[in-house]
PASEBA-1860 file (N, C-alpha, C; in nm, 3 decimals):
! residues 246
1> MTDAMKAE> -1.129/-0.094/-1.472/-1.104/-0.207/-1.384/-1.195/-0.323/-1.420 ~ -1.152/-0.445/-1.388/-1.229/-0.564/-1.418/-1.252/-0.643/-1.291 ~ -1.367/-0.709/-1.285/-1.400/-0.788/-1.165/-1.337/-0.925/-1.167 ~ -1.312/-0.978/-1.285/-1.266/-1.116/-1.296/-1.118/-1.122/-1.328 ~ -1.046/-1.206/-1.254/-0.904/-1.224/-1.281/-0.864/-1.366/-1.243 ~ -0.745/-1.402/-1.287/-0.685/-1.532/-1.253/-0.544/-1.505/-1.203 ~ -0.508/-1.566/-1.092/-0.373/-1.549/-1.038/-0.318/-1.685/-0.998 ~ -0.193/-1.711/-1.034/-0.135/-1.842/-1.007/0.017/-1.836/-1.010
9> TIRIAGNH> 0.078/-1.935/-0.949/0.223/-1.952/-0.955/0.258/-2.034/-1.078 ~ 0.353/-1.983/-1.156/0.395/-2.052/-1.278/0.547/-2.064/-1.276 ~ 0.604/-2.119/-1.382/0.748/-2.126/-1.401/0.783/-2.054/-1.531 ~ 0.888/-1.976/-1.526/0.937/-1.908/-1.647/1.088/-1.929/-1.656 ~ 1.143/-1.898/-1.772/1.288/-1.906/-1.792/1.350/-1.770/-1.765 ~ 1.449/-1.767/-1.676/1.517/-1.643/-1.642/1.654/-1.634/-1.707 ~ 1.748/-1.572/-1.639/1.883/-1.555/-1.690/1.947/-1.690/-1.722 ~ 2.005/-1.703/-1.841/2.069/-1.826/-1.888/1.973/-1.945/-1.888
17> GDELEAYF> 1.841/-1.917/-1.898/1.742/-2.024/-1.901/1.712/-2.086/-1.767 ~ 1.762/-2.027/-1.657/1.734/-2.082/-1.524/1.583/-2.081/-1.497 ~ 1.535/-2.185/-1.432/1.393/-2.192/-1.398/1.362/-2.099/-1.280 ~ 1.262/-2.013/-1.299/1.219/-1.921/-1.196/1.074/-1.947/-1.160 ~ 1.046/-1.939/-1.032/0.908/-1.931/-0.985/0.859/-1.790/-1.015 ~ 0.732/-1.775/-1.051/0.677/-1.643/-1.079/0.528/-1.643/-1.049 ~ 0.479/-1.529/-1.007/0.336/-1.513/-0.976/0.275/-1.432/-1.089 ~ 0.175/-1.490/-1.155/0.114/-1.430/-1.273/-0.033/-1.400/-1.244
25> AQPLGDGP> -0.068/-1.272/-1.250/-0.206/-1.228/-1.230/-0.254/-1.162/-1.359 ~ -0.372/-1.201/-1.404/-0.421/-1.148/-1.531/-0.571/-1.127/-1.527 ~ -0.619/-1.021/-1.593/-0.763/-1.002/-1.607/-0.818/-1.104/-1.705 ~ -0.946/-1.134/-1.694/-1.005/-1.238/-1.777/-1.090/-1.182/-1.891 ~ -1.073/-1.054/-1.923/-1.142/-0.998/-2.038/-1.072/-1.033/-2.168 ~ -1.122/-0.976/-2.276/-1.068/-1.009/-2.409/-0.935/-0.940/-2.437 ~ -0.910/-0.827/-2.371/-0.786/-0.755/-2.397/-0.794/-0.677/-2.528 ~ -0.679/-0.646/-2.591/-0.544/-0.680/-2.545/-0.500/-0.593/-2.427
33> YGGVVVIH> -0.402/-0.644/-2.352/-0.356/-0.579/-2.231/-0.206/-0.550/-2.235 ~ -0.168/-0.441/-2.173/-0.027/-0.416/-2.150/0.023/-0.504/-2.036 ~ 0.154/-0.524/-2.032/0.214/-0.610/-1.930/0.301/-0.530/-1.834 ~ 0.305/-0.575/-1.709/0.388/-0.512/-1.607/0.468/-0.619/-1.534 ~ 0.600/-0.605/-1.533/0.686/-0.690/-1.451/0.697/-0.623/-1.315 ~ 0.647/-0.690/-1.212/0.653/-0.639/-1.075/0.781/-0.694/-1.010 ~ 0.874/-0.606/-0.976/1.002/-0.647/-0.918/0.993/-0.631/-0.767 ~ 1.003/-0.742/-0.696/0.980/-0.738/-0.552/1.091/-0.666/-0.476
41> HMPGYDEG> 1.059/-0.628/-0.354/1.154/-0.558/-0.268/1.254/-0.656/-0.207 ~ 1.350/-0.603/-0.131/1.454/-0.687/-0.075/1.401/-0.799/0.015 ~ 1.292/-0.776/0.093/1.238/-0.885/0.173/1.187/-1.003/0.091 ~ 1.174/-0.987/-0.038/1.149/-1.103/-0.122/1.011/-1.113/-0.182 ~ 0.989/-1.230/-0.235/0.869/-1.268/-0.310/0.762/-1.307/-0.208 ~ 0.692/-1.206/-0.156/0.605/-1.229/-0.041/0.460/-1.195/-0.073 ~ 0.375/-1.209/0.027/0.232/-1.187/0.006/0.203/-1.043/-0.035 ~ 0.276/-0.948/0.024/0.254/-0.809/-0.012/0.280/-0.782/-0.160
49> TKEIARRF> 0.384/-0.842/-0.213/0.417/-0.824/-0.354/0.313/-0.891/-0.443 ~ 0.267/-1.008/-0.404/0.164/-1.077/-0.482/0.034/-0.996/-0.484 ~ 0.005/-0.930/-0.372/-0.113/-0.844/-0.367/-0.101/-0.730/-0.468 ~ 0.020/-0.674/-0.482/0.042/-0.569/-0.581/0.018/-0.622/-0.722 ~ 0.065/-0.744/-0.751/0.042/-0.803/-0.884/-0.107/-0.816/-0.911 ~ -0.183/-0.861/-0.812/-0.328/-0.873/-0.830/-0.393/-0.737/-0.853 ~ -0.339/-0.637/-0.788/-0.393/-0.501/-0.806/-0.374/-0.456/-0.950 ~ -0.260/-0.486/-1.009/-0.239/-0.452/-1.149/-0.336/-0.527/-1.240
57> AAHGYLAL> -0.360/-0.654/-1.211/-0.455/-0.730/-1.293/-0.594/-0.670/-1.283 ~ -0.634/-0.626/-1.163/-0.765/-0.564/-1.145/-0.777/-0.435/-1.225 ~ -0.665/-0.370/-1.252/-0.665/-0.247/-1.330/-0.639/-0.272/-1.478 ~ -0.642/-0.398/-1.520/-0.636/-0.428/-1.663/-0.499/-0.451/-1.720 ~ -0.406/-0.505/-1.640/-0.271/-0.535/-1.689/-0.237/-0.682/-1.663 ~ -0.158/-0.738/-1.752/-0.096/-0.868/-1.728/0.022/-0.844/-1.635 ~ 0.016/-0.896/-1.514/0.119/-0.865/-1.413/0.196/-0.991/-1.377 ~ 0.327/-0.984/-1.388/0.412/-1.099/-1.361/0.521/-1.060/-1.262
65> CPNLYSRE> 0.527/-1.130/-1.150/0.629/-1.105/-1.049/0.723/-1.225/-1.042 ~ 0.843/-1.215/-1.099/0.939/-1.326/-1.089/1.000/-1.331/-0.949 ~ 1.019/-1.451/-0.897/1.087/-1.468/-0.769/1.237/-1.462/-0.796 ~ 1.296/-1.348/-0.766/1.439/-1.328/-0.793/1.527/-1.414/-0.704 ~ 1.468/-1.472/-0.600/1.542/-1.560/-0.509/1.511/-1.708/-0.537 ~ 1.466/-1.738/-0.658/1.436/-1.878/-0.692/1.558/-1.967/-0.678 ~ 1.675/-1.913/-0.705/1.798/-1.995/-0.695/1.830/-2.030/-0.550 ~ 1.771/-1.956/-0.457/1.787/-1.987/-0.315/1.685/-2.091/-0.268
73> GIGRDPQE> 1.599/-2.134/-0.361/1.503/-2.239/-0.330/1.362/-2.203/-0.372 ~ 1.312/-2.266/-0.478/1.174/-2.246/-0.521/1.080/-2.301/-0.414 ~ 0.982/-2.221/-0.377/0.888/-2.262/-0.274/0.937/-2.238/-0.133 ~ 1.057/-2.185/-0.120/1.113/-2.161/0.013/1.045/-2.042/0.080 ~ 1.043/-2.040/0.213/0.989/-1.928/0.286/1.058/-1.800/0.238 ~ 0.979/-1.695/0.203/1.041/-1.573/0.147/1.145/-1.509/0.237 ~ 1.123/-1.509/0.367/1.219/-1.448/0.458/1.350/-1.526/0.461 ~ 1.341/-1.658/0.458/1.462/-1.740/0.456/1.540/-1.718/0.327
81> AAAVAREK> 1.469/-1.718/0.215/1.535/-1.699/0.086/1.600/-1.561/0.079 ~ 1.531/-1.459/0.132/1.586/-1.324/0.131/1.712/-1.316/0.216 ~ 1.712/-1.385/0.330/1.830/-1.383/0.417/1.950/-1.446/0.347 ~ 1.927/-1.557/0.276/2.036/-1.622/0.204/2.087/-1.530/0.092 ~ 1.994/-1.465/0.020/2.034/-1.375/-0.088/2.116/-1.258/-0.034 ~ 2.077/-1.204/0.082/2.152/-1.092/0.140/2.293/-1.136/0.179 ~ 2.306/-1.259/0.228/2.438/-1.310/0.265/2.530/-1.315/0.142 ~ 2.471/-1.333/0.026/2.547/-1.338/-0.099/2.572/-1.199/-0.157
89> GGVPDDQL> 2.517/-1.097/-0.091/2.533/-0.960/-0.142/2.421/-0.914/-0.231 ~ 2.309/-0.989/-0.234/2.196/-0.951/-0.317/2.200/-1.015/-0.454 ~ 2.110/-0.975/-0.540/2.100/-1.030/-0.676/2.198/-0.957/-0.767 ~ 2.290/-1.028/-0.832/2.383/-0.961/-0.925/2.308/-0.889/-1.037 ~ 2.359/-0.774/-1.077/2.289/-0.694/-1.176/2.267/-0.767/-1.308 ~ 2.367/-0.837/-1.358/2.350/-0.907/-1.486/2.244/-1.016/-1.474 ~ 2.241/-1.085/-1.361/2.140/-1.188/-1.339/2.001/-1.126/-1.334 ~ 1.989/-1.013/-1.268/1.860/-0.944/-1.259/1.810/-0.907/-1.397
97> VGDVEGAV> 1.897/-0.850/-1.479/1.855/-0.809/-1.613/1.809/-0.931/-1.693 ~ 1.880/-1.042/-1.682/1.839/-1.163/-1.753/1.707/-1.217/-1.704 ~ 1.683/-1.208/-1.572/1.555/-1.255/-1.517/1.439/-1.167/-1.563 ~ 1.459/-1.036/-1.562/1.354/-0.945/-1.608/1.330/-0.964/-1.757 ~ 1.436/-0.986/-1.832/1.419/-1.012/-1.976/1.333/-1.134/-1.999 ~ 1.353/-1.239/-1.917/1.269/-1.357/-1.929/1.124/-1.328/-1.897 ~ 1.100/-1.244/-1.796/0.963/-1.207/-1.760/0.898/-1.124/-1.871 ~ 0.974/-1.032/-1.928/0.922/-0.951/-2.039/0.887/-1.040/-2.158
105> RYLRSVER> 0.976/-1.133/-2.187/0.952/-1.226/-2.298/0.823/-1.305/-2.275 ~ 0.805/-1.352/-2.153/0.684/-1.429/-2.123/0.559/-1.343/-2.143 ~ 0.560/-1.221/-2.090/0.441/-1.135/-2.102/0.409/-1.104/-2.248 ~ 0.510/-1.081/-2.327/0.484/-1.050/-2.468/0.434/-1.172/-2.546 ~ 0.457/-1.291/-2.492/0.411/-1.413/-2.559/0.266/-1.447/-2.527 ~ 0.210/-1.383/-2.425/0.072/-1.412/-2.387/-0.021/-1.366/-2.499 ~ -0.118/-1.449/-2.532/-0.204/-1.424/-2.647/-0.275/-1.289/-2.640 ~ -0.316/-1.247/-2.521/-0.393/-1.124/-2.507/-0.305/-1.003/-2.478
113> SNGKVGTI> -0.174/-1.016/-2.497/-0.082/-0.905/-2.479/-0.091/-0.808/-2.596 ~ -0.078/-0.678/-2.567/-0.070/-0.580/-2.676/0.074/-0.555/-2.718 ~ 0.168/-0.629/-2.657/0.308/-0.619/-2.694/0.387/-0.518/-2.615 ~ 0.320/-0.436/-2.534/0.389/-0.335/-2.455/0.410/-0.385/-2.312 ~ 0.531/-0.363/-2.259/0.564/-0.411/-2.124/0.644/-0.304/-2.051 ~ 0.608/-0.283/-1.925/0.682/-0.194/-1.839/0.725/-0.267/-1.713 ~ 0.805/-0.201/-1.632/0.848/-0.258/-1.505/0.812/-0.161/-1.392 ~ 0.791/-0.217/-1.274/0.777/-0.137/-1.153/0.848/-0.212/-1.042
121> GYCSGGRQ> 0.921/-0.139/-0.959/0.995/-0.204/-0.851/0.995/-0.119/-0.727 ~ 1.009/-0.186/-0.615/1.001/-0.122/-0.484/1.130/-0.150/-0.407 ~ 1.184/-0.046/-0.339/1.305/-0.065/-0.258/1.420/-0.106/-0.351 ~ 1.486/-0.217/-0.324/1.591/-0.264/-0.416/1.534/-0.284/-0.556 ~ 1.405/-0.320/-0.563/1.339/-0.339/-0.692/1.323/-0.209/-0.770 ~ 1.319/-0.095/-0.700/1.313/0.032/-0.771/1.440/0.057/-0.849 ~ 1.553/0.032/-0.785/1.681/0.042/-0.854/1.685/-0.056/-0.971 ~ 1.636/-0.178/-0.947/1.640/-0.281/-1.050/1.546/-0.250/-1.167
129> SLLAACRL> 1.435/-0.183/-1.139/1.345/-0.141/-1.246/1.415/-0.043/-1.339 ~ 1.486/0.054/-1.280/1.561/0.149/-1.361/1.674/0.078/-1.435 ~ 1.745/-0.011/-1.368/1.853/-0.085/-1.432/1.802/-0.161/-1.553 ~ 1.691/-0.232/-1.538/1.636/-0.309/-1.650/1.600/-0.218/-1.766 ~ 1.545/-0.099/-1.735/1.506/-0.007/-1.841/1.625/0.053/-1.913 ~ 1.741/0.051/-1.850/1.863/0.099/-1.914/1.934/-0.010/-1.995 ~ 1.895/-0.134/-1.973/1.963/-0.246/-2.039/1.873/-0.322/-2.136 ~ 1.742/-0.300/-2.128/1.647/-0.374/-2.210/1.553/-0.277/-2.283
137> PLDAAVDC> 1.499/-0.318/-2.398/1.399/-0.234/-2.466/1.263/-0.248/-2.398 ~ 1.223/-0.149/-2.321/1.096/-0.150/-2.249/1.011/-0.031/-2.294 ~ 0.884/-0.033/-2.254/0.793/0.075/-2.290/0.769/0.173/-2.177 ~ 0.802/0.133/-2.054/0.783/0.221/-1.938/0.855/0.159/-1.820 ~ 0.892/0.243/-1.722/0.954/0.193/-1.599/0.916/0.283/-1.484 ~ 0.891/0.221/-1.368/0.859/0.296/-1.246/0.959/0.256/-1.138 ~ 1.020/0.357/-1.079/1.115/0.339/-0.969/1.049/0.391/-0.842 ~ 1.011/0.299/-0.752/0.954/0.337/-0.623/1.065/0.332/-0.519
145> YGAFVVNE> 1.116/0.448/-0.484/1.221/0.468/-0.383/1.337/0.369/-0.394 ~ 1.389/0.356/-0.514/1.504/0.267/-0.536/1.632/0.327/-0.481 ~ 1.698/0.252/-0.395/1.820/0.301/-0.330/1.945/0.268/-0.412 ~ 2.051/0.345/-0.388/2.185/0.321/-0.439/2.193/0.329/-0.591 ~ 2.111/0.416/-0.647/2.121/0.449/-0.788/2.234/0.550/-0.810 ~ 2.246/0.644/-0.717/2.345/0.751/-0.727/2.464/0.728/-0.635 ~ 2.437/0.685/-0.512/2.543/0.668/-0.412/2.569/0.520/-0.382 ~ 2.689/0.492/-0.332/2.725/0.357/-0.288/2.646/0.321/-0.161
153> PPPEVPLN> 2.618/0.192/-0.140/2.555/0.152/-0.013/2.650/0.179/0.103 ~ 2.599/0.218/0.219/2.686/0.235/0.336/2.739/0.100/0.383 ~ 2.845/0.098/0.462/2.907/-0.029/0.504/2.811/-0.124/0.575 ~ 2.711/-0.069/0.647/2.621/-0.157/0.722/2.514/-0.223/0.637 ~ 2.504/-0.186/0.509/2.404/-0.246/0.420/2.469/-0.361/0.344 ~ 2.417/-0.484/0.361/2.483/-0.602/0.303/2.449/-0.626/0.156 ~ 2.476/-0.526/0.072/2.448/-0.541/-0.070/2.575/-0.516/-0.150 ~ 2.602/-0.604/-0.243/2.717/-0.589/-0.330/2.670/-0.527/-0.463
161> VSPIVHLV> 2.631/-0.400/-0.455/2.584/-0.329/-0.574/2.658/-0.196/-0.585 ~ 2.654/-0.141/-0.705/2.720/-0.014/-0.732/2.620/0.084/-0.792 ~ 2.648/0.213/-0.786/2.559/0.311/-0.849/2.543/0.284/-0.999 ~ 2.426/0.319/-1.050/2.397/0.296/-1.192/2.357/0.425/-1.264 ~ 2.377/0.541/-1.199/2.334/0.666/-1.259/2.400/0.688/-1.394 ~ 2.520/0.635/-1.413/2.589/0.654/-1.540/2.520/0.582/-1.656 ~ 2.428/0.491/-1.625/2.359/0.415/-1.730/2.237/0.487/-1.787 ~ 2.195/0.598/-1.724/2.069/0.659/-1.768/2.077/0.711/-1.911
169> KDLSCPLL> 2.196/0.729/-1.963/2.208/0.769/-2.103/2.150/0.664/-2.196 ~ 2.137/0.540/-2.147/2.083/0.431/-2.227/1.937/0.398/-2.193 ~ 1.871/0.480/-2.112/1.732/0.455/-2.074/1.646/0.440/-2.199 ~ 1.570/0.332/-2.206/1.497/0.298/-2.328/1.353/0.346/-2.332 ~ 1.304/0.408/-2.222/1.161/0.436/-2.212/1.137/0.548/-2.112 ~ 1.015/0.600/-2.106/0.982/0.699/-2.002/0.995/0.637/-1.863 ~ 1.037/0.721/-1.767/1.059/0.676/-1.629/0.973/0.759/-1.534 ~ 0.908/0.690/-1.441/0.835/0.754/-1.332/0.907/0.721/-1.201
177> GLFGAEDQ> 0.932/0.823/-1.120/0.995/0.801/-0.990/0.905/0.851/-0.878 ~ 0.885/0.767/-0.775/0.802/0.801/-0.659/0.887/0.786/-0.534 ~ 0.901/0.895/-0.458/0.995/0.897/-0.346/0.932/0.961/-0.222 ~ 0.993/0.933/-0.106/0.951/0.993/0.019/1.049/1.101/0.063 ~ 0.995/1.213/0.107/1.082/1.324/0.147/1.166/1.291/0.269 ~ 1.123/1.194/0.350/1.196/1.158/0.471/1.287/1.036/0.453 ~ 1.294/0.986/0.330/1.378/0.870/0.302/1.526/0.909/0.308 ~ 1.609/0.816/0.349/1.754/0.837/0.348/1.822/0.762/0.235
185> HPSPEETA> 1.757/0.657/0.187/1.812/0.574/0.078/1.699/0.538/-0.019 ~ 1.668/0.626/-0.117/1.746/0.743/-0.157/1.700/0.870/-0.084 ~ 1.792/0.956/-0.058/1.761/1.085/0.001/1.711/1.180/-0.108 ~ 1.643/1.288/-0.069/1.602/1.387/-0.170/1.720/1.441/-0.250 ~ 1.838/1.450/-0.188/1.956/1.496/-0.262/1.994/1.397/-0.372 ~ 1.980/1.268/-0.342/2.012/1.166/-0.443/1.912/1.169/-0.557 ~ 1.783/1.182/-0.527/1.684/1.185/-0.635/1.701/1.310/-0.720 ~ 1.744/1.420/-0.657/1.771/1.542/-0.735/1.890/1.521/-0.829
193> ALARALEE> 1.992/1.449/-0.781/2.108/1.421/-0.866/2.068/1.330/-0.983 ~ 1.980/1.234/-0.956/1.932/1.147/-1.063/1.852/1.227/-1.166 ~ 1.770/1.318/-1.118/1.693/1.402/-1.210/1.785/1.484/-1.299 ~ 1.891/1.538/-1.241/1.986/1.617/-1.322/2.050/1.530/-1.430 ~ 2.086/1.407/-1.394/2.148/1.317/-1.492/2.051/1.284/-1.604 ~ 1.925/1.265/-1.571/1.824/1.235/-1.673/1.801/1.356/-1.764 ~ 1.801/1.475/-1.705/1.786/1.595/-1.786/1.903/1.612/-1.882 ~ 2.023/1.588/-1.832/2.141/1.601/-1.917/2.139/1.500/-2.030
201> AQKAFEFH> 2.083/1.382/-2.003/2.074/1.278/-2.107/1.952/1.296/-2.196 ~ 1.871/1.398/-2.165/1.750/1.430/-2.243/1.653/1.313/-2.248 ~ 1.630/1.255/-2.131/1.538/1.142/-2.118/1.404/1.190/-2.063 ~ 1.297/1.119/-2.102/1.163/1.151/-2.054/1.142/1.091/-1.916 ~ 1.109/1.176/-1.818/1.089/1.126/-1.683/1.001/1.223/-1.605 ~ 0.942/1.174/-1.499/0.872/1.259/-1.404/0.891/1.201/-1.265 ~ 0.924/1.287/-1.170/0.948/1.247/-1.032/0.846/1.313/-0.941 ~ 0.802/1.240/-0.839/0.712/1.291/-0.738/0.768/1.253/-0.601
209> TFENAGHA> 0.782/1.351/-0.514/0.830/1.329/-0.378/0.720/1.367/-0.280 ~ 0.688/1.274/-0.190/0.575/1.293/-0.099/0.624/1.330/0.041 ~ 0.564/1.435/0.096/0.596/1.479/0.231/0.544/1.378/0.334 ~ 0.607/1.377/0.451/0.565/1.290/0.562/0.569/1.142/0.524 ~ 0.659/1.108/0.435/0.675/0.968/0.393/0.823/0.937/0.380 ~ 0.861/0.818/0.424/0.997/0.773/0.409/1.004/0.654/0.315 ~ 1.093/0.561/0.345/1.110/0.444/0.261/0.990/0.350/0.277 ~ 0.955/0.279/0.170/0.853/0.173/0.172/0.715/0.224/0.209
217> FFATDRPM> 0.681/0.345/0.166/0.550/0.399/0.205/0.433/0.330/0.135 ~ 0.460/0.251/0.029/0.355/0.175/-0.037/0.324/0.042/0.034 ~ 0.412/-0.004/0.123/0.404/-0.139/0.179/0.299/-0.146/0.289 ~ 0.180/-0.195/0.256/0.068/-0.195/0.350/0.092/-0.285/0.471 ~ 0.182/-0.382/0.459/0.205/-0.476/0.568/0.331/-0.444/0.648 ~ 0.383/-0.322/0.635/0.506/-0.285/0.705/0.485/-0.155/0.781 ~ 0.562/-0.133/0.889/0.542/-0.013/0.971/0.562/0.118/0.896 ~ 0.636/0.114/0.785/0.665/0.237/0.711/0.551/0.281/0.620
225> YRPEAANK> 0.444/0.202/0.613/0.331/0.236/0.527/0.274/0.373/0.562 ~ 0.255/0.454/0.459/0.196/0.586/0.478/0.077/0.600/0.382 ~ -0.045/0.580/0.433/-0.163/0.578/0.346/-0.179/0.703/0.260 ~ -0.152/0.820/0.318/-0.173/0.942/0.241/-0.082/0.946/0.119 ~ 0.045/0.913/0.137/0.138/0.913/0.025/0.101/0.804/-0.076 ~ 0.070/0.684/-0.026/0.033/0.575/-0.115/-0.092/0.607/-0.196 ~ -0.190/0.667/-0.131/-0.315/0.700/-0.200/-0.297/0.811/-0.303 ~ -0.195/0.893/-0.286/-0.161/0.990/-0.389/-0.078/0.926/-0.499
233> GWPIVWDF> 0.004/0.828/-0.462/0.094/0.767/-0.558/0.027/0.675/-0.657 ~ -0.069/0.595/-0.610/-0.130/0.498/-0.702/-0.196/0.564/-0.824 ~ -0.275/0.670/-0.810/-0.332/0.732/-0.931/-0.225/0.781/-1.029 ~ -0.110/0.822/-0.977/-0.001/0.865/-1.065/0.051/0.746/-1.145 ~ 0.063/0.630/-1.077/0.107/0.508/-1.146/0.007/0.469/-1.253 ~ -0.123/0.472/-1.221/-0.224/0.431/-1.320/-0.222/0.525/-1.440 ~ -0.209/0.654/-1.416/-0.205/0.749/-1.527/-0.082/0.726/-1.614 ~ 0.032/0.702/-1.551/0.157/0.682/-1.625/0.148/0.558/-1.714
241> FQRTLS> 0.102/0.447/-1.658/0.093/0.325/-1.739/-0.016/0.334/-1.844 ~ -0.124/0.408/-1.815/-0.226/0.428/-1.917/-0.167/0.498/-2.038 ~ -0.081/0.595/-2.013/-0.020/0.671/-2.123/0.088/0.593/-2.197 ~ 0.154/0.501/-2.129/0.270/0.434/-2.190/0.244/0.290/-2.235 ~ 0.146/0.224/-2.176/0.125/0.081/-2.205/-0.008/0.051/-2.273 ~ -0.096/0.149/-2.289/-0.226/0.121/-2.349/-0.215/0.109/-2.499
END
């Protein structure tokens, strides 16, 4: 870990060259450093997600969180932007992949980068982290309780997304999955089905399911936060990225 870091809002090019707001946190040592694209949850590009990016920088990674709702208004209140995005059915998959590709490109261009980049995502971002790893050449991916990878969203969920389990045959890198035993989206049955698909595709992966935890157990600013599960999960994340991005 390093004591010194720099964190700031920047602009990057996303899908089709669209301008995206992004939060970039970086350690101030000599490096070189691996890069992590932090994919925010459905509530948006908020303070909790920025705190996660800073945490990665403190652990020696170049961390970049693109605002996937930039098209709903750069600088807009995260809750307002998220509401508008949900009304549209969420972020289209092709647009997401293009935005993550832009973030990966930016991280690899940083002078102190070692050229390796992984993704981590939470909630909808967990699904998107896996999606990006199936569509882009990455070095690692972490799926934190990503919903609707295996099953369709229920009618009451305002997302226009489809299952992506059929894409795991194209997974480009090792995958880490962190899930809650009490979660319903994804349920333990869904994560088991995803594990079977990964095994059949002969992909490198490891899954961890935590008892007494449901959805969003990493989110310190939300009622679903479960310290015991989160405190077990973070060392697993650090070990995984140490092995794949160092």
